[in-house]
PABA-181997 format. One record per residue: residue in one letter; chain; x, y, z of N, C-alpha, C in turn. Coordinates in steps of 0.05 Angstrom, whole numbers, plus 5000, padded with zeros to 4 digits. Example, Ala and Ser with C-alpha at 12.3 -4.5 7.8 and 13.67 -1.06 7.14 Angstrom:
REC  code  unit   n_x   n_y   n_z  ca_x  ca_y  ca_z   c_x   c_y   c_z
REC     A     A  5264  4886  5156  5246  4910  5156  5264  4934  5156
REC     S     A  5257  4955  5142  5273  4979  5143  5258  5001  5157
// end
This chain:
REC  code  unit   n_x   n_y   n_z  ca_x  ca_y  ca_z   c_x   c_y   c_z
REC     M     A  3118  7222  7157  3100  7240  7170  3072  7228  7169
REC     K     A  3058  7228  7192  3031  7218  7194  3011  7240  7186
REC     T     A  2987  7231  7178  2966  7251  7172  2942  7244  7191
REC     A     A  2925  7264  7194  2901  7261  7211  2877  7272  7196
REC     R     A  2854  7261  7202  2829  7269  7189  2817  7292  7205
REC     V     A  2808  7313  7190  2794  7335  7202  2764  7332  7195
REC     F     A  2746  7337  7214  2718  7334  7209  2702  7353  7227
REC     K     A  2676  7356  7220  2659  7374  7236  2647  7358  7259
REC     S     A  2646  7370  7282  2633  7359  7306  2616  7381  7317
REC     G     A  2590  7380  7311  2572  7402  7318  2580  7427  7303
REC     N     A  2585  7449  7317  2593  7474  7304  2624  7477  7305
REC     S     A  2638  7457  7313  2667  7458  7316  2681  7440  7296
REC     Q     A  2706  7444  7292  2723  7425  7277  2736  7407  7297
REC     A     A  2741  7382  7289  2755  7363  7305  2776  7349  7289
REC     V     A  2796  7338  7302  2818  7324  7289  2820  7296  7302
REC     R     A  2819  7276  7285  2823  7248  7295  2853  7242  7293
REC     L     A  2866  7240  7317  2895  7235  7317  2901  7206  7313
REC     P     A  2923  7200  7299  2931  7172  7297  2939  7161  7324
REC     R     A  2937  7135  7327  2943  7122  7352  2970  7129  7364
REC     D     A  2990  7133  7347  3016  7141  7357  3016  7167  7372
REC     F     A  2995  7183  7369  2994  7210  7381  2974  7211  7404
REC     N     A  2966  7188  7414  2947  7188  7437  2958  7204  7460
REC     L     A  2940  7221  7471  2948  7238  7494  2933  7227  7519
REC     D     A  2948  7226  7541  2937  7217  7566  2927  7240  7583
REC     V     A  2912  7258  7571  2902  7282  7584  2873  7287  7575
REC     A     A  2858  7302  7590  2830  7309  7583  2829  7334  7566
REC     K     A  2849  7353  7570  2849  7378  7556  2876  7384  7545
REC     V     A  2876  7400  7523  2901  7409  7512  2900  7439  7507
REC     Q     A  2923  7452  7506  2924  7480  7497  2925  7479  7467
REC     V     A  2912  7498  7454  2913  7500  7425  2922  7528  7418
REC     F     A  2942  7531  7401  2951  7557  7393  2965  7555  7366
REC     W     A  2969  7579  7354  2983  7581  7329  3012  7588  7335
REC     K     A  3030  7575  7320  3059  7582  7322  3071  7581  7294
REC     D     A  3079  7603  7284  3092  7605  7257  3074  7592  7236
REC     G     A  3048  7597  7237  3029  7586  7217  3020  7558  7222
REC     D     A  3030  7544  7243  3022  7517  7249  3003  7517  7273
REC     V     A  2985  7498  7273  2967  7494  7296  2982  7474  7315
REC     V     A  2985  7482  7340  2999  7466  7360  2980  7456  7382
REC     L     A  2980  7431  7388  2966  7420  7411  2986  7412  7432
REC     R     A  2982  7422  7456  3000  7416  7478  2984  7407  7502
REC     P     A  2992  7385  7515  2977  7376  7539  2975  7399  7559
REC     L     A  2952  7403  7571  2948  7425  7590  2960  7417  7617
REC     K     A  2979  7433  7626  2992  7428  7651  2975  7441  7673
REC     R     A  2968  7425  7693  2953  7436  7716  2972  7448  7736
REC     T     A  2965  7472  7746  2982  7486  7765  2966  7491  7790
REC     W     A  2980  7498  7811  2967  7505  7836  2949  7529  7832
REC     Q     A  2957  7548  7815  2941  7572  7809  2915  7564  7796
REC     D     A  2915  7544  7779  2890  7533  7767  2871  7524  7789
REC     Y     A  2883  7509  7809  2867  7499  7831  2854  7522  7847
REC     F     A  2870  7542  7853  2859  7564  7869  2839  7581  7853
REC     D     A  2843  7583  7827  2825  7599  7810  2797  7586  7808
REC     R     A  2796  7559  7812  2770  7546  7810  2752  7552  7835
REC     G     A  2765  7562  7856  2750  7571  7879  2743  7548  7898
REC     R     A  2728  7555  7919  2721  7537  7940  2702  7515  7930
REC     K     A  2707  7490  7937  2690  7468  7928  2676  7454  7951
REC     F     A  2676  7466  7975  2664  7453  7998  2636  7464  8003
REC     S     A  2620  7449  8017  2593  7459  8024  2595  7481  8045
REC     D     A  2573  7496  8048  2573  7519  8066  2578  7511  8095
REC     D     A  2571  7486  8103  2574  7478  8131  2602  7466  8136
REC     F     A  2620  7466  8117  2647  7456  8121  2663  7476  8138
REC     S     A  2676  7466  8159  2690  7483  8178  2715  7496  8165
REC     E     A  2719  7522  8171  2743  7536  8161  2768  7527  8176
REC     S     A  2765  7518  8200  2788  7509  8216  2780  7485  8233
REC     I     A  2801  7469  8240  2796  7446  8256  2815  7447  8280
REC     E     A  2804  7444  8304  2821  7445  8327  2836  7419  8330
REC     D     A  2862  7421  8338  2878  7397  8343  2867  7383  8367
REC     M     A  2867  7357  8366  2859  7341  8389  2883  7338  8408
REC     A     A  2877  7334  8433  2898  7330  8453  2913  7304  8446
REC     L     A  2939  7305  8451  2956  7281  8446  2950  7260  8467
REC     E     A  2946  7236  8459  2942  7214  8478  2969  7202  8484
REC     E     A  2976  7203  8510  3003  7195  8518  3006  7164  8518
REC     N     A  2985  7149  8523  2988  7120  8527  2975  7105  8504
REC     V     A  2982  7111  8480  2971  7097  8457  2985  7070  8454
REC     Q     A  2969  7048  8455  2980  7021  8452  2978  7013  8423
REC     W     A  3000  7009  8409  2999  7000  8382  3004  6971  8382
// end
């Protein structure tokens, strides 16, 4: 079993994970389960995307008209 160091980072506690436990994510879920602290990579969902709201400027068009099909396109 590996061990990790716990230390203060500002007003929070932090844990330095051993290299074997490197996570390829920016955020994790943290919760208690049966008295243990569990870190789980945060899974991004479409609902997360929609909950963040609109990210476009006010002048971004709500709809785009389709252009007419060009019959004689030379590739």
